[in-house]
C-alpha positions in Angstrom: -93.9 -39.7 -21.9 -91.7 -37.6 -24.1 -90.1 -34.2 -23.3 -92.6 -32.3 -25.3 -95.7 -33.6 -23.5 -98.0 -30.7 -22.7 -95.3 -28.1 -23.4 -95.8 -25.4 -25.8 -92.1 -25.2 -26.8 -90.9 -27.4 -29.6 -88.1 -29.9 -29.0 -86.1 -30.2 -32.2 -83.3 -32.8 -31.8 -81.4 -31.6 -28.7 -82.6 -28.0 -29.0 -85.7 -26.2 -27.9 -87.2 -23.6 -30.2 -88.5 -20.7 -28.2 -90.8 -17.9 -29.3 -89.2 -14.7 -30.6 -89.4 -11.6 -28.5 -92.6 -9.7 -29.6 -94.4 -12.9 -30.7 -98.1 -12.6 -29.7 -99.3 -15.4 -27.5 -102.5 -16.1 -25.4 -100.6 -14.5 -22.4 -99.5 -11.5 -24.4 -96.3 -10.8 -26.2 -93.1 -12.6 -25.4 -91.1 -9.9 -23.5 -87.9 -11.8 -23.2 -86.6 -15.2 -24.4 -83.4 -17.1 -24.2 -82.8 -20.3 -26.0 -79.3 -20.8 -24.4 -79.8 -19.7 -20.7 -77.0 -19.8 -18.1 -76.9 -23.1 -16.3 -76.9 -23.7 -12.5 -74.1 -26.0 -11.4 -75.5 -29.3 -10.2 -79.0 -28.4 -11.2 -81.2 -29.8 -13.9 -80.5 -28.6 -17.4 -82.3 -25.4 -18.3 -83.4 -25.7 -21.9 -85.1 -22.3 -22.5 -86.6 -19.3 -20.7 -89.5 -17.2 -21.9 -91.1 -14.2 -20.1 -94.7 -13.0 -20.6 -95.8 -9.8 -19.0 -93.9 -8.0 -16.3 -92.6 -4.4 -16.0 -91.0 -4.5 -19.6 -94.3 -5.5 -21.3 -95.9 -2.1 -21.2 -99.2 -3.7 -20.1 -101.0 -3.1 -16.9 -101.0 -6.7 -15.5 -101.9 -7.4 -11.9 -102.0 -10.3 -9.5 -103.6 -10.3 -6.1 -102.7 -12.7 -3.3 -104.4 -12.4 0.0 -102.8 -13.0 3.4 -104.3 -16.5 3.8 -102.9 -17.6 0.4 -99.4 -16.2 1.3 -99.5 -17.8 4.8 -100.4 -21.2 3.3 -97.5 -21.0 0.9 -95.2 -19.9 3.7 -96.4 -22.8 5.9 -95.7 -25.3 3.2 -92.2 -23.7 2.4 -91.3 -23.9 6.1 -92.0 -27.6 6.1 -89.5 -28.1 3.3 -85.8 -29.0 3.8 -85.1 -26.5 1.0 -87.5 -23.9 2.5 -89.4 -23.7 -0.9 -92.8 -24.5 -2.2 -93.4 -26.7 -5.2 -96.4 -25.9 -7.4 -97.2 -28.7 -9.9 -99.1 -28.3 -13.2 -99.0 -24.5 -13.0 -101.0 -22.4 -15.3 -102.2 -18.8 -15.5 -105.7 -17.5 -15.8 -105.9 -14.0 -17.3 -109.0 -11.8 -16.9 -109.2 -8.7 -19.0 -111.1 -5.7 -17.5 -112.1 -2.3 -18.6 -112.5 0.3 -15.8 -115.2 2.9 -15.6 -112.6 5.4 -16.9 -112.0 3.2 -20.0 -108.6 1.9 -18.8 -108.0 -1.7 -19.8 -106.0 -4.0 -17.6 -105.6 -7.7 -16.9 -105.5 -9.6 -13.7 -103.6 -12.8 -13.6 -104.0 -15.7 -11.2 -101.9 -18.8 -10.8 -103.7 -22.1 -11.0 -102.0 -25.3 -9.8 -102.4 -28.5 -7.8 -102.2 -28.1 -4.0 -98.8 -26.7 -2.9 -96.2 -29.2 -1.7 -93.0 -28.8 0.2 -90.0 -29.1 -2.2 -88.0 -32.3 -1.4 -84.3 -32.1 -0.8 -82.1 -32.6 -3.9 -81.5 -36.3 -4.5 -77.8 -36.5 -3.3 -79.0 -35.0 0.0 -82.3 -36.8 0.4 -82.7 -39.2 3.3 -83.1 -42.8 2.4 
């Protein structure tokens, strides 16, 4: 499997081409993008970062998580040596609504495989 498998970014040689800020996508315009993001020491190489939505987008975008969903994520995180949840094959479903007053807004929900406890980084993992 190559690095571009099921990824919308384009890998060109050793560089990833990211969408320009303002580019329209299925998730709305790209609000922020960085093709040369800061790196975290000892972590995996971060190739690019793109942001869709959020406070800077100018769009009314919402996400609702109920207490049961949050508790499930917290339970999984508490079981992790890193105290974090890992969500694999993450996607976003966006639903566009028009309120009775004519206001248009979208509600986003995250879709993913069942949450898993993030394992310890390899140098610290038990063998």
